[in-house]
N, C-alpha and C positions, 0 to 999 in steps of 0.2 A: 355959256350959251345954252338955252333950254333945248331938250331933245325934241326932234320933230314929231308932230302928232302922227300916230299910225293911221293907215288908211281906214276908211269906214268899215267897221265890223272886225277888223284885224286886231288881235290882242297884242299889246306892245311887247310882251316878253316871250311870245311864241316864235319859233324859227320861221323865217320868211320862206314862202314857197312850200310849206308843209302840205301834206296830202288833203287836209280838210280845206284849206284855202284854195287848192287847185282843183279838187275833184268832187267835193261834197255838194249836193244840191243846195241852193240858196236857203231853202226852208229848214234844212238840217244844220247848216253851219253854226248858228248861234248856240244850239243845244250841244253840238259836238265840241264847241269851244268851252261850254259850261262844264262838260264832263272831262275836259282836258284830253280829248282824243287826238288833238293836234300836238300833244306832248306825251308820248308813250312812256317816258322814263318813269312816271308815277305808277302805272300799273305793273311795270316790270319790277319795281322795288317792292310793291305789295305782293307780287307773285313769288319772288325768290325765296322767302322763308317757307312757303309751301313746298317748293322744289327741294329745299334743303331737307325738310322733314320727311318727305316721301323717299328721298334717296337714303337718308339716315336709317329709316325703318327697314329699307331693303338690306342695308349693311347688317343691321341687327338680326334680321330673320331672312337669310338668303333663300331658304326653301320657299318662302312666300313669293319672292320675285319682286320686280319693280312694276308698279301699276301705271302704265302710260296713259290709260283712259282717265284715271284720277288726276293725272298731271294736266291733261287737256281741260277737264272740267274746272279745275282750280284756276287755270289760266283765264278761262272765260269768266269765271266768277270774280277774279281779281279786276278784270276790266270793268265789269258791272259795278262792283263795290267801290272801286276807286272813283269811278264816275259819280256814284251816289254820294260819296264823302265830299268830293269837290263841289257838287251841287249844293249840299247842305251848308258847307263852309261859306260858299258865296252868298247864299241866302242870309246867313247870320252876319256876315262881314260886309254886306253891301255898303254900309255907311263908312266903314274904315277903308275899303278898297277904293272908294271915290276920292280919298285924300292921299293916296300913294301913287306916285308916278307909274310904277311898274304894273299896277293892278287896276287903275281907273278905267282902262279900256276893256275890262272883262264884261261879259254880256249883260249882267244885271246893272252895274253902275253906268254902263254905256247905253242902257235902256233898249238893248236889242232883245231882251227877254224880261218879262215881268216876273215878280216873285211868285205869283199864282201859277204861271206857266212852268216856272222852275220847280215848284212843289209837285206838280203833276208829273214832270219828267223824273223827279226824284222817286216818286212812287213806282213808276215803271221800272226803274233800275233796281230798286229794292225787290220788286216782284221777280225779276230775272234772277237776281242773286239768290232769292229764297227757293225758286224752282231748282236751281243748280244744287243748292245745299241739301235739298230733299233727296238727292241721289245717293247720299252717304248714310252711314249708320247713325243710330240715335245719339251717341255721344258727340259725334261730329256736328250733328244738327244743333244739339244743345249748346255746344261751344260757339257755333256760328251765331246763334241768336244772342248769346251773352255778349258777343263782341259788339253788338249794336249799342250797348251802353257806352263803350269807348268811342265809337263813331259819333254818338250824339253829344258827348261832353267835350270832345276835343276842340271844336271851333270857339268855345268860350274860354279856354285855358289861357290864351294869350292876353286876355283882359285881366286875369286875376293872379297869375303866377309867372315867375321868371323861367319856369321850366315847361313850357308847352311842348318842347321837343321830347320830353319824357313821355307825355301822354300820347304823342304821335307814335313814339316807339312802342308803347303798349299795344296800340291799335294795329300798326303796320307790321308788327312781328307776330301777330296772332296766328298767322298761317303755320308757324312752327309747331303749334299745338294741334291745329286742324289737320295738317298733313299726317302727323304721327297717329292721331286718333282714327283717321280714315283708314289707315293700314292695319292698325293693331287693335282697334276698339278699346283702347286704354291709354293711359299716360304713364310717365315714369321719369326718372332723373335725366336720361339723355335729351328728351324733348324740352324739359324745363330749363336745362342748362343751355340748350340751343336757343331757346326763347330769350333767355337773359342776354346771350351774345348778340342776338339780333336787335334787342332793345338798345344796347350800347352802340351798335353800328348805326342805328337810326338817329340816335342823339348826336353822334358825330357828324353824319352827313347832312342832317337837317340844320345843325348849327352852321355848317358851311353855306348851305342854301340861304339861311337867314341873314348872312353877312351882306347880301345884296340890298337889304332894306333897313339897315341899322339907322340911317339918318332920318328917313321918313317915319320909322317906328318910334324913334325918340320924340319926334314932333307931335305925334298923335297918341302917345302913351301906350303903344303896343309892346308887350314884354317878350323877350326871347333869350335863349342861352347865348346867342351871338352878342347881344347887348350886355348880358351879365358877365360874360368872360372877357369882353373887351380886347385889350392888347394881348391877353394871355390865351386867346382862342386857339392858336396853333398847338401849343403844348397840351392844352386840356383836351382838344380833339384827339391828339395822339394817344393820350391815356385811355380815352373811350375806345378808340380803335384797337389799342393793345389788349384791352379787356375783352373786346369782341372776339379777337383771334384766339385768345386763351380759352374762352368759353367754347368756341367751336372745336378747338383741339380736344378739350376734355370730353365734350359730347361725342365726338367721333371715336375716341378711344373707348369710352364706356359702351358704345354700340358695337364695338368689335373691329373698328377700323385700325389700320396700322401701316403696313409696309408701302402702300400706295398713297393713302390719304394724307399721311403726315408730311411726306416731302412735297406733295402737290399743294398743301395748305400754304406753302411759301409763296405761291403765286398771288392769291388774294391779299396776303400780308404785305407783299411788295407793292401791290397796287394801292393799298391804303397808305403805305409809307410815302409813296410818290405824291399822293394828294397832299399830305401834311407838309412835306418838304417844299413843294412848289406852290403852296397856297399863298396868295396875296390877299389879305383880308380887306384891303382898301380898293380892290379891283373887282367890281361885280361880274365882269365877263370871266375872269379867272375863277372866281368862286363857283359860278354856274357850271363851268366846264369840269371842275373837280367833282362837283355834286353828281353830274350826269355820268361820270366814269364809274360810279358805283354799280351800274348795270353790269359791267365786266367783272366786278368783284363777285356779284351774285352768280354769274355764269361760271366763274372759275371755281367757286366753292361747290356748286352743284355738280360740276364735272368731276371734281376731286372725289366726291362721295360716290358718284356713279361708276367711275373707273375702279374704285375700291370694291364695289359690288360685283362688277362684271369680270374683274381679273384677279 
């Protein structure tokens, strides 16, 4: 039996009764949905690598301290840039989204927003992101501008490679480099290994997310690691998650973490293990719930590093 059509303007895969649907002015709602403000998990997942890196830098240089102001700036920047990325993705994918049950109610294919309006909205979000980026040092600004290459190419990757999740990982993990550079005005092995760990994490959780669309993606020719891995998705995701935890451990140890960070790293590791063990790749609701739980993985890793710094 086909799924019921969503209410006018409501996006099918958004949580019912979210704050945008309930409180946003009618003129704002289509743009808020375009930027996924009704689904905050995305900007949290973009933000957490920034938090990891800021905390890791504090562990490496305790005398410098932890910069809470930079944390706030990067959080706001993550909201702006995640919204910009989603807007660009929806402009590029409007034809594909119209053919997928989960995405055909998004603002552009539903004709709630035109591509021209979306482009103007995209420009505004990029401007906000650039203003925030300019509050940091020159290396951080340069890295931030460089990340736009990844943002620009990602929407096209699902059309040409089975590994679009890798390109999402390169983009979504960039905060691991930005956060460290903002604190130290340099780079080094700890942030690079942290970045690698975050890439592996993103490939794992976005493979889980893509399990929701494998049937529709197969019909319209969209590629993903979920389709590539098929029945082996669970063990392969486990390998990526294991690699992520190993990289985070090495990065923390190289930065000087130890007696607090190492045992607390067990918490995000167990959360990732729970995702894999309980994942049902044939159940979209199950996959979405496991994907969303990565917010708690990010929080747990950030707290592990912060507690190492403060105690």
